[in-house]
C-alpha positions in Angstrom: 87.3 -11.2 13.9 86.0 -14.5 12.4 84.2 -15.7 15.5 80.2 -15.2 15.6 80.2 -12.4 18.1 82.4 -10.3 16.0 80.4 -10.7 12.7 78.2 -7.7 13.0 81.2 -5.6 13.7 83.0 -7.0 10.7 79.9 -6.4 8.6 79.5 -2.8 9.6 83.1 -2.1 9.1 83.0 -3.5 5.6 79.9 -1.6 4.8 81.4 1.5 5.9 84.5 0.9 4.0 82.5 0.4 0.9 80.6 3.4 1.3 83.8 5.6 1.9 85.4 4.1 -1.2 82.4 4.9 -3.3 82.5 8.5 -1.9 86.2 8.9 -2.8 85.4 7.5 -6.3 82.8 10.1 -6.8 85.1 12.9 -5.6 87.7 11.9 -8.3 85.3 10.9 -11.1 81.7 12.2 -10.8 79.0 9.8 -11.9 76.5 10.9 -14.4 73.9 13.1 -13.0 75.5 13.6 -9.7 74.4 17.1 -8.3 76.5 17.0 -5.1 78.4 20.2 -4.5 80.5 21.2 -1.5 78.8 24.2 0.1 81.6 26.6 1.1 81.4 30.0 2.5 84.2 32.6 2.7 85.7 32.8 6.1 85.9 36.2 7.6 89.4 37.4 8.4 90.3 40.8 9.7 93.7 40.9 7.9 92.3 39.9 4.6 89.6 42.4 4.9 92.1 45.1 5.7 94.1 44.0 2.7 91.2 44.2 0.4 90.4 47.6 1.6 93.7 48.8 1.0 93.9 47.3 -2.5 90.5 48.7 -3.4 91.4 52.1 -2.1 94.7 52.4 -4.0 92.9 51.1 -7.2 90.1 53.6 -7.0 92.4 56.5 -6.2 94.6 55.4 -9.1 91.6 55.2 -11.3 90.5 58.8 -10.3 94.1 60.0 -10.9 94.1 58.5 -14.5 90.8 60.2 -15.1 92.2 63.6 -13.8 95.2 63.4 -16.1 93.5 62.1 -19.4 90.1 64.0 -18.9 88.6 60.8 -20.5 84.9 61.3 -21.2 84.2 57.7 -19.8 86.5 58.2 -16.8 83.5 57.8 -14.2 82.6 54.6 -15.9 86.0 53.2 -15.6 86.1 54.2 -11.9 82.6 52.5 -11.4 83.8 49.3 -13.2 87.2 49.3 -10.9 85.0 49.6 -7.7 82.5 47.0 -8.8 85.0 44.5 -9.9 87.0 44.9 -6.8 83.9 44.2 -4.8 83.3 41.1 -6.7 86.9 39.8 -6.5 87.0 40.4 -2.7 84.3 37.5 -2.4 86.7 35.0 -3.9 88.9 32.9 -1.8 91.8 33.2 -4.4 91.3 36.7 -6.2 94.5 36.1 -8.4 93.0 32.8 -9.7 89.6 34.4 -10.3 90.9 37.5 -12.2 92.2 35.6 -15.2 89.0 33.8 -16.1 87.2 37.0 -15.3 89.3 38.8 -17.9 88.8 36.1 -20.5 85.0 36.1 -20.0 85.2 39.9 -20.2 86.9 39.6 -23.7 84.2 37.1 -24.8 81.6 39.5 -23.5 82.9 42.5 -25.4 83.2 40.5 -28.6 79.5 39.3 -28.2 78.4 42.9 -27.3 80.2 44.2 -30.4 78.3 41.8 -32.7 74.9 42.5 -31.1 75.4 46.4 -30.7 77.0 47.1 -34.1 75.3 44.7 -36.4 72.3 42.9 -34.9 70.5 45.3 -32.8 70.4 48.1 -35.5 68.4 45.7 -37.8 65.9 44.8 -35.0 62.5 46.8 -35.0 60.4 44.9 -32.4 61.1 44.1 -28.5 60.1 40.5 -29.2 62.8 40.0 -31.7 65.4 41.6 -29.3 64.2 39.2 -26.7 64.8 36.3 -29.0 68.3 37.6 -30.0 69.4 38.0 -26.4 68.1 34.6 -25.4 70.9 32.8 -27.3 73.9 34.5 -25.5 72.4 34.6 -22.1 71.3 31.0 -22.4 74.9 30.0 -23.2 76.2 32.0 -20.5 73.8 30.5 -18.0 74.7 26.9 -19.0 78.4 27.9 -18.7 77.9 29.1 -15.2 76.6 25.6 -14.2 80.1 24.0 -15.1 82.9 24.6 -12.7 85.5 24.9 -15.5 83.6 27.7 -17.1 82.1 29.4 -14.1 84.8 32.1 -13.9 84.2 33.1 -17.7 80.5 33.1 -17.3 80.8 35.3 -14.1 81.8 38.4 -16.1 80.0 37.4 -19.3 76.5 37.1 -17.7 76.9 40.3 -15.5 78.2 42.8 -17.9 76.7 41.6 -21.3 73.5 43.8 -20.8 75.6 46.7 -19.6 77.8 46.7 -22.7 74.7 46.4 -25.0 72.8 49.0 -23.2 69.2 48.1 -24.6 66.8 51.1 -24.6 63.3 51.6 -25.8 63.7 54.4 -28.1 67.2 53.9 -29.5 70.6 52.1 -29.2 74.1 52.8 -28.4 76.2 54.7 -31.0 79.4 53.1 -32.0 81.6 55.8 -30.1 79.8 55.3 -26.7 80.0 51.6 -27.1 83.7 51.6 -27.8 84.3 54.0 -24.8 82.1 51.8 -22.5 83.8 48.6 -23.7 87.2 50.2 -23.3 86.5 51.3 -19.8 85.2 47.9 -19.0 88.2 45.9 -20.3 90.7 48.4 -18.9 89.1 48.2 -15.5 89.6 44.4 -15.4 93.2 44.8 -16.4 93.8 47.5 -13.8 92.3 45.4 -11.0 94.5 42.4 -12.3 97.5 44.5 -12.0 96.8 46.3 -8.7 96.2 42.9 -7.0 99.7 41.9 -8.0 101.3 45.2 -7.1 99.5 46.6 -4.0 99.6 44.3 -1.0 100.2 41.3 -3.3 98.0 38.4 -2.7 99.9 35.2 -1.7 98.2 31.8 -1.4 100.7 30.4 0.9 100.2 33.2 3.4 96.5 32.8 3.1 96.8 29.1 3.8 99.1 29.7 6.9 96.4 32.1 8.1 93.9 29.4 7.8 95.9 27.0 9.7 96.5 29.5 12.4 92.8 30.0 12.7 92.3 26.1 13.0 95.0 25.8 15.6 93.4 28.7 17.6 90.0 26.8 17.4 91.7 23.4 18.3 93.1 25.1 21.5 89.7 26.6 22.5 87.9 23.2 22.1 89.4 22.4 25.7 87.2 25.1 27.4 84.4 23.8 29.4 82.0 26.5 27.9 82.7 25.7 24.4 79.5 24.3 22.5 81.4 22.8 19.6 80.8 19.1 19.4 82.6 16.4 17.4 80.1 16.6 14.4 80.7 20.4 14.1 84.3 20.2 14.6 84.6 17.5 11.8 82.4 19.7 9.6 84.5 22.8 10.1 87.7 20.9 9.5 86.4 19.2 6.2 85.4 22.7 5.0 88.9 24.0 5.6 90.5 21.0 4.0 88.0 21.3 0.9 88.9 25.0 0.7 92.8 24.1 0.5 92.2 21.4 -1.9 90.2 23.8 -4.2 93.3 26.0 -4.4 95.7 23.1 -4.9 96.8 24.2 -8.2 98.2 27.5 -6.7 100.5 25.5 -4.1 103.6 23.3 -4.6 102.8 19.6 -4.1 105.1 19.4 -0.7 103.4 22.5 0.7 99.9 21.1 -0.2 100.9 17.7 1.3 102.1 19.3 4.5 98.7 21.4 4.7 96.7 18.3 4.3 98.5 16.4 6.8 98.2 19.1 9.4 94.5 19.7 8.8 93.9 15.8 9.1 95.9 15.7 12.4 94.1 18.8 13.8 90.7 17.0 12.8 91.6 13.9 14.7 93.3 15.4 17.8 90.3 17.8 18.0 87.7 15.0 18.4 89.6 13.4 21.3 90.1 16.8 23.1 86.3 17.2 22.8 85.9 13.8 24.3 88.1 14.6 27.2 86.2 17.9 27.7 82.8 16.0 27.8 84.0 13.5 30.2 84.9 16.3 32.7 81.8 18.5 32.0 79.4 15.5 32.4 81.1 14.6 35.7 81.9 10.8 34.5 85.4 10.7 36.1 86.5 10.4 39.7 87.3 13.7 41.5 91.0 12.9 41.2 90.9 12.0 37.5 88.7 15.1 36.9 91.0 17.5 38.4 94.1 16.2 36.4 92.1 16.1 33.1 90.8 19.5 33.9 94.3 20.7 34.5 95.5 19.1 31.2 92.6 20.8 29.4 93.4 24.4 30.9 96.9 23.9 29.8 95.8 22.8 26.3 93.7 26.1 26.0 96.8 28.1 26.7 99.0 26.1 24.3 101.1 24.6 27.1 100.0 21.1 27.1 102.8 19.4 25.2 105.2 19.2 28.0 102.7 18.0 30.4 101.4 15.0 28.3 104.0 12.4 29.5 103.3 13.1 33.3 99.6 12.9 32.5 100.0 9.6 30.6 101.9 8.1 33.5 99.5 9.2 36.2 96.5 7.9 34.1 98.5 4.5 33.7 99.2 4.4 37.5 95.4 5.3 38.3 94.2 2.5 35.9 96.3 0.0 37.7 95.0 1.2 41.1 91.3 1.0 40.0 89.3 -1.4 42.0 86.1 -1.4 39.9 85.6 -2.4 36.2 83.8 1.0 35.8 86.8 3.0 37.0 89.4 0.9 34.9 87.1 1.6 31.9 87.0 5.4 32.6 90.9 5.4 32.9 91.3 3.3 29.8 89.1 5.7 27.9 91.2 8.9 29.2 94.4 7.0 28.3 93.3 6.2 24.9 92.4 9.7 24.1 95.8 10.9 25.6 97.6 8.4 23.5 96.0 9.6 20.2 96.5 13.2 21.1 100.3 12.5 21.8 100.6 10.6 18.5 99.1 13.7 16.7 101.5 16.0 18.3 104.4 14.0 17.7 103.5 13.6 13.9 102.5 17.2 13.4 103.6 19.5 16.4 102.9 22.7 14.4 99.2 22.2 14.9 99.6 23.9 18.2 101.7 26.7 16.9 
């Protein structure tokens, strides 16, 4: 590596290593003024959608039953809050983790609204003064929403503070209406939190296993010649799944988290070389004999039956490489052989990625 011809490669590798180290350091300790954020979107999953629907239906029917039994004047408001909060929680990756900050933010919202409704707003006689008064709590809530540690609290605070205050042009909330409305709001959050634990209980480990099954299915489908997923898209997808799991790390035991991360990284690595084999076949870069064998391997991979076939494909590839008569043919077989060796090592380290 010290020879002159290797000097550009060494310099490039050292530059990349320095950049990777700086990115890792920025992830653990964000530099001042860093505005980078991981952009995550919730993955659509039929089972989770059905579970959310069952929970919401059971909670709304339970709220209706409570209204029917108690004949509470603010029962419709309670039902509306339950339906709204369930819709909001369904957008969260881990609703159980999200409901607790949501409840605490709701308590702060109720306390702030009580001060404004019972003491401050009755003394205001001009809309301009009302605007100045509301500027303070809403600004605080907006600033809190920009901090990840406080975003859960600010979520309910910012959304429901105007609802609890209920500003109107020609009057204000009376004390009885305010207390009933606030009670319906807080009771709905507690009711949602309880039903998430009692009706089809949400379990983060099951959620992570479903994510891994989804990644495994996509890993198998990478072998299809009609698949348009390239290496860049595959790496981005796996990185998103990995970041999503790490965001929920506090809800998983360390051994489970470590195994999940290892499987995700192995899937990411193996997938890149499956894509490389697929591109070699699709672009017609291999000899007809080699193309038939690699295509057979990819077809078995798509069906989840390639594990037992890999040793035979490796042996055949080594034999073909030894028989190759041209440097180009030997280079082709060497590339196929390298891909197969890396795939074999990944399956040996984590055989569950093909489950």
